[in-house]
C-alpha positions in Angstrom: 5.7 -10.3 -19.6 3.6 -13.0 -17.9 3.2 -12.7 -14.1 2.2 -15.4 -11.5 0.9 -12.6 -9.3 0.4 -8.8 -9.3 0.6 -6.8 -6.1 -0.7 -3.3 -5.7 1.1 -1.3 -3.1 -0.4 1.8 -1.5 1.2 4.4 0.7 -1.9 6.2 1.9 -2.1 9.9 2.3 -4.6 12.7 1.9 -2.3 15.1 0.1 0.0 12.6 -1.7 -0.9 8.9 -2.1 1.9 6.7 -3.6 0.9 3.8 -5.9 3.2 1.0 -6.9 2.4 -2.1 -8.9 4.8 -5.0 -9.0 4.7 -8.4 -10.8 6.0 -11.7 -9.6 7.4 -14.3 -12.0 8.7 -17.3 -10.1 11.0 -15.8 -7.4 11.7 -12.5 -9.2 10.0 -9.2 -8.6 9.5 -6.6 -11.4 8.1 -3.1 -11.3 5.1 -2.7 -13.5 3.9 0.8 -12.7 4.3 3.6 -10.3 2.3 6.8 -9.7 1.4 9.6 -7.3 -2.1 10.9 -6.6 -1.8 14.5 -5.6 -4.9 16.0 -3.9 -3.3 18.8 -1.9 -5.2 21.4 -4.0 -8.6 19.9 -3.1 -10.0 21.7 0.0 -12.9 19.4 0.8 -11.7 16.3 2.7 -14.7 14.2 1.5 -13.8 15.0 -2.1 -10.2 14.0 -1.5 -11.4 10.6 -0.1 -13.7 10.1 -3.2 -10.7 10.9 -5.5 -8.6 8.3 -3.6 -11.4 5.7 -3.8 -11.9 6.3 -7.6 -8.1 6.2 -8.2 -7.6 2.9 -6.4 -10.6 1.4 -8.3 -9.3 2.6 -11.6 -5.8 1.2 -10.8 -7.3 -2.2 -9.9 -9.4 -2.3 -13.0 -6.4 -1.4 -15.2 -3.8 -3.8 -13.6 -6.0 -6.5 -12.1 -3.8 -7.1 -9.0 -4.2 -10.3 -7.0 -3.6 -8.6 -3.7 -3.3 -5.1 -2.1 -0.5 -4.3 0.3 -0.9 -1.1 2.3 1.1 0.7 4.9 -0.7 0.6 8.2 -1.3 3.6 10.3 1.4 4.7 12.7 0.7 6.6 15.9 1.7 10.2 15.8 1.3 13.2 18.0 -1.1 15.1 15.7 -4.5 13.4 16.2 -6.2 15.3 13.3 -3.4 14.1 10.9 -3.8 10.5 12.2 -7.6 10.6 11.6 -7.2 11.9 8.1 -4.5 9.3 7.3 -6.8 6.6 8.7 -9.6 7.7 6.5 -7.4 7.7 3.4 -6.2 4.2 4.3 -9.8 3.0 5.0 -11.0 4.3 1.6 -8.2 2.5 -0.2 -8.9 -0.7 1.6 -12.7 -0.3 0.9 -11.9 0.1 -2.8 -9.9 -3.1 -2.8 -12.5 -5.0 -0.9 -15.2 -3.6 -3.3 -13.3 -5.5 -6.1 -12.8 -8.6 -3.9 -9.0 -8.0 -3.7 -7.4 -9.4 -0.4 -5.8 -6.7 1.7 -2.6 -7.0 3.7 -1.3 -4.3 6.1 2.3 -3.7 7.1 3.8 -1.3 9.6 6.3 1.3 8.4 9.0 -0.5 10.5 8.3 -3.9 8.9 8.4 -2.4 5.4 11.8 -0.7 6.0 13.2 -3.9 7.6 12.0 -6.0 4.7 13.7 -3.8 2.1 16.9 -2.6 3.8 17.3 -5.0 6.7 16.9 -2.2 9.2 13.5 -1.1 10.7 14.8 2.4 11.3 16.1 3.1 7.8 15.3 6.4 6.2 12.9 6.8 3.3 15.9 7.7 1.1 17.6 4.5 2.0 14.5 2.5 1.2 14.2 4.3 -2.2 17.9 3.8 -3.0 17.6 0.1 -2.3 14.5 -0.2 -4.5 16.2 1.6 -7.3 19.0 -1.0 -7.2 16.7 -4.0 -6.6 14.2 -3.2 -9.4 16.7 -1.7 -11.9 14.9 1.7 -11.8 16.6 4.6 -13.6 16.4 6.9 -10.6 14.6 7.7 -7.4 11.2 9.2 -8.2 10.7 12.9 -7.2 8.2 11.9 -4.5 9.2 9.3 -1.9 5.5 8.4 -1.5 5.9 6.5 -4.7 8.9 4.4 -3.5 7.0 3.9 -0.2 4.2 2.3 -2.2 6.6 0.1 -4.1 8.3 -0.8 -0.9 5.0 -2.0 0.7 4.3 -4.2 -2.3 7.9 -5.6 -2.3 7.6 -6.2 1.5 4.4 -8.2 0.9 6.3 -10.3 -1.7 9.2 -10.9 0.7 6.9 -11.8 3.6 5.0 -14.4 1.5 8.3 -15.7 -0.1 10.0 -16.2 3.2 7.2 -17.6 5.2 4.7 -18.9 2.6 2.1 -16.8 4.3 1.9 -13.2 5.3 2.5 -12.3 9.0 0.3 -9.3 9.1 -3.4 -8.3 9.1 -5.2 -9.8 6.2 -8.8 -9.2 5.1 -10.4 -11.2 2.2 -13.5 -9.2 2.3 -15.8 -7.0 4.4 -17.1 -10.0 6.4 -13.5 -11.1 7.3 -12.6 -7.5 8.3 -15.7 -7.4 10.7 -14.9 -10.8 12.1 -11.3 -10.0 12.7 -12.0 -6.6 14.3 -14.7 -7.1 16.9 -15.7 -3.9 18.6 -14.3 -1.7 15.8 -17.6 -1.8 13.9 -20.7 -0.5 15.5 -24.2 -1.3 14.2 -26.9 1.2 14.5 
C-alpha cells in the first residue's frame, strides 16, 4: 500500500518500549507494524539506552517514517524512575534527530483524549479503541505496544484536526536547543 506519510510512535520505557508504525493514506490511518523492545534482563542502564537507540535507528531505517511521535514524560513520585524514563525518551528522540526525523511529544492525557475522547481513560480502554479503529485482531499482550500506536494515532488526529500539531516539535538538534533555553548547558 502507498502512504502519504508514515508516523513512528514510541512509548518510551527502560524495561519495555512500545513501538508502533502507522501509515496515512488520505484521511485514513493504517497499522503498518508494532513491536516491543524488552530490556528488563539487561542490568547495565547504559547498555539498555544503547539498545533503545539502536532499535529506534533500525526501525527508522526499515520503515522510513516521516515523523516521530513520542509520549512525553509525566511527573511521578519516584524520582529515579522519572530520570530513567527521561533518559529512555531522550535516547529515542536523539535517534530520530540523528536521522533528521521531526519529533512531536504528547502528554499521556492528550493521547488518551485523542483516542477515546476522555483524558482519564485506562490503558485497556485505549487499546480496545485502537483494536476497533485499526481492525486489529486482538489487543497485544503488552499495552506498551498499543500505547505506542496510540501516540502515533494521536499525532495523526492532531494534525488532521488542526493542520498543525499543538505540541512540542523539534526538527533537529538546533531547533531543540533554541526551543529549550536553559535546558542545555555548554561546558
